[in-house]
C-alpha positions as MATLAB code, in Angstrom:
seq = 'XXXXXXXXXXXXXXXXXXXXXXXXXXXXXXXXXXXXXXXXXXXXXXXXXXXXXXXXXXXXXXXXXXXXXXXXXXXXXXXXXXXXXXXXXXXXXXXXXXXXXXXXXXXXXXXXXXXXXXXXXXXXXXXXXXXXXXXXXXXXXXXXXXXXXXXXXXXXXXXXXXXXXXXXXXXXXXXXXXXXXXXXXXXXXXXXXXXXXXXXXXX';
ca = [
       0.000    0.000    0.000;
       1.350    3.417   -0.969;
       2.800    5.607    1.772;
       0.407    8.503    1.082;
      -2.542    6.159    1.278;
      -1.387    4.782    4.626;
      -1.011    8.314    5.942;
      -4.514    9.205    4.746;
      -5.957    6.093    6.372;
      -4.206    6.906    9.640;
      -5.596   10.444    9.651;
      -9.227    9.297    9.305;
     -11.290    8.957   12.495;
     -11.956    5.560   13.993;
     -13.712    3.883   16.873;
     -16.669    5.706   18.404;
     -16.005    8.797   16.279;
     -16.366    6.808   13.067;
     -19.515    5.093   14.349;
     -21.016    8.482   15.239;
     -20.153    9.814   11.781;
     -21.879    6.814   10.171;
     -24.961    7.389   12.333;
     -25.137   11.041   11.271;
     -24.633   10.185    7.594;
     -27.386    7.536    7.629;
     -29.664    9.861    9.591;
     -29.227   12.773    7.188;
     -29.700   10.650    4.093;
     -33.035    9.385    5.432;
     -34.335   12.922    6.007;
     -36.773   14.316    3.492;
     -35.045   16.940    1.348;
     -31.575   16.406    2.806;
     -31.345   12.894    1.397;
     -31.671   14.268   -2.128;
     -28.233   15.873   -1.919;
     -26.493   13.601    0.599;
     -24.158   10.932   -0.880;
     -24.843    8.686    2.086;
     -24.710    5.385    0.213;
     -21.159    5.917   -0.973;
     -19.993    7.096    2.443;
     -21.686    4.183    4.196;
     -20.003    1.678    1.896;
     -16.704    3.447    2.569;
     -17.270    3.080    6.319;
     -17.422   -0.688    5.839;
     -14.097   -0.551    4.062;
     -12.668    1.435    6.973;
     -13.967   -1.248    9.327;
     -12.035   -3.835    7.323;
      -8.939   -1.681    7.762;
      -9.406   -1.897   11.534;
     -10.729    1.622   12.143;
     -13.793    0.303   14.015;
     -15.583   -3.018   14.631;
     -17.925   -3.881   11.782;
     -20.754   -4.555   14.246;
     -20.570   -0.979   15.546;
     -20.692    0.409   12.007;
     -23.707   -1.767   11.133;
     -25.534   -0.735   14.306;
     -24.768    2.956   13.742;
     -25.973    2.835   10.130;
     -29.167    0.978   11.041;
     -30.029    3.284   13.943;
     -29.270    6.414   11.926;
     -31.498    5.230    9.082;
     -34.343    4.398   11.477;
     -34.151    7.735   13.312;
     -34.077    9.635   10.018;
     -37.130    7.724    8.798;
     -39.046    8.454   11.988;
     -38.325   12.169   11.749;
     -39.340   12.250    8.074;
     -42.510   10.335    8.927;
     -43.343   12.804   11.678;
     -42.659   15.708    9.316;
     -45.022   14.267    6.729;
     -47.754   13.623    9.297;
     -47.564   17.019   10.988;
     -46.063   19.409    8.443;
     -46.582   17.728    5.082;
     -48.341   20.523    3.118;
     -46.095   23.193    4.637;
     -42.834   21.385    3.892;
     -43.877   20.690    0.308;
     -43.948   24.415   -0.359;
     -40.382   24.981    0.788;
     -37.100   24.294   -0.918;
     -35.748   21.809   -1.840;
     -39.081   19.935   -1.999;
     -40.740   22.688   -4.022;
     -38.365   21.975   -6.896;
     -38.772   18.183   -6.555;
     -42.484   17.840   -7.191;
     -41.967   15.177   -9.848;
     -40.001   13.013   -7.421;
     -42.605   13.571   -4.724;
     -45.325   12.447   -7.109;
     -43.244    9.402   -8.013;
     -42.855    8.566   -4.314;
     -46.611    8.959   -3.812;
     -47.390    6.550   -6.648;
     -44.793    4.147   -5.304;
     -46.381    4.284   -1.844;
     -49.876    3.783   -3.240;
     -48.798    0.788   -5.327;
     -46.753   -0.979   -2.629;
     -48.212    0.256    0.658;
     -46.109   -0.527    3.712;
     -43.630   -2.481    1.612;
     -42.620    0.800   -0.015;
     -40.942    1.800    3.269;
     -38.858   -1.361    3.105;
     -38.067   -1.266   -0.609;
     -37.704    2.501   -0.957;
     -34.626    2.522    1.266;
     -32.669    0.998   -1.590;
     -33.966    3.321   -4.333;
     -31.814    6.425   -4.182;
     -34.053    9.205   -5.570;
     -36.988    8.443   -3.268;
     -35.153    7.080   -0.204;
     -35.901   10.060    2.008;
     -39.279   10.810    0.427;
     -41.178    7.571    1.088;
     -41.287    7.956    4.921;
     -42.451   11.539    4.418;
     -45.204   10.415    2.046;
     -46.158    7.595    4.435;
     -46.586   10.129    7.223;
     -48.564   12.496    5.013;
     -50.737    9.540    3.961;
     -51.540    8.823    7.621;
     -49.942    5.370    7.664;
     -50.262    3.749   11.092;
     -47.201    4.301   13.251;
     -46.644    0.711   14.384;
     -46.388   -0.966   10.940;
     -44.308    1.950    9.693;
     -41.895    1.501   12.581;
     -41.393   -2.195   11.939;
     -41.007   -1.775    8.179;
     -38.526    1.029    8.793;
     -36.619   -0.929   11.450;
     -36.285   -3.917    9.118;
     -35.195   -1.791    6.175;
     -32.721    0.083    8.373;
     -31.229   -3.187    9.596;
     -30.893   -4.511    6.046;
     -29.379   -1.187    4.999;
     -26.942   -1.259    7.903;
     -25.831   -4.774    7.034;
     -25.674   -4.543    3.256;
     -23.938   -1.231    2.602;
     -21.132   -1.389    5.195;
     -20.964   -5.115    4.451;
     -20.369   -4.348    0.785;
     -17.465   -2.095    1.734;
     -16.069   -4.690    4.128;
     -16.232   -7.458    1.528;
     -14.768   -5.069   -1.011;
     -11.786   -4.512    1.275;
     -11.253   -8.253    1.619;
     -11.580   -8.865   -2.101;
      -9.363   -5.858   -2.802;
      -6.362   -7.681   -1.421;
      -7.142  -10.835   -3.377;
      -7.846   -9.064   -6.643;
      -5.039   -6.531   -6.446;
      -2.424   -8.792   -8.004;
      -4.757   -9.860  -10.831;
      -6.584   -6.799  -12.108;
      -5.252   -3.869  -10.075;
      -7.118   -1.594   -7.737;
      -8.662    0.659  -10.365;
     -10.031   -2.257  -12.340;
     -11.547   -3.810   -9.239;
     -13.232   -0.583   -8.167;
     -14.599   -0.147  -11.685;
     -16.143   -3.610  -11.632;
     -17.567   -3.048   -8.142;
     -19.140    0.259   -9.178;
     -20.544   -1.327  -12.344;
     -22.098   -4.210  -10.396;
     -23.645   -1.813   -7.874;
     -25.026    0.353  -10.678;
     -26.603   -2.610  -12.464;
     -28.213   -3.765   -9.205;
     -29.678   -0.333   -8.432;
     -31.004    0.108  -11.984;
     -32.623   -3.329  -11.880;
     -34.397   -2.498   -8.610;
     -35.610    0.828   -9.965;
     -36.956   -0.648  -13.187;
     -38.780   -3.403  -11.344;
     -40.370   -1.404   -8.550;
     -40.694    2.207   -9.705;
     -43.875    3.121  -11.599;
     -43.577    4.326  -15.148;
     -43.492    8.100  -15.483;
];
């Protein structure tokens, strides 16, 4: 590993600080409006890679990501239930009416399952809990759908980074780091596009 890269890795936070950062990232990405501009998925995957490098236990990263996602969902749900019409008139939601409509259709078509599935569909990730709240979805089923989706999110995204770190070492001598990252990004992109095409309604 290059010297500059080792120095960069050493300078990054670890332990409880890294877990707190992951919690905040997952929390912000789940918030309505904020999630539209927050690259939380990439950062969460990167946190799993940092866990592989020994910066923090993987279990702590998974727990932080899951709890952050759940808390963000709950706040978005509350915002939709109490302040839905008001928030829709303010930026950045005012300029995202098409996405909001898409999230509404998605929620109508899939009901409570939309809370579970929507977590993994980037453009509407933070909008579905908001729409669920505005649509007066019952709190208890929302909580359990959100808790399950948050747990799956917390396992899969940091887990992808952790497995990527392990495979990095194995693949480095065969295809090089850049080639491996390219393939990983391509595979992730294909997966996301497949989910969107299957679940999202046609515009």
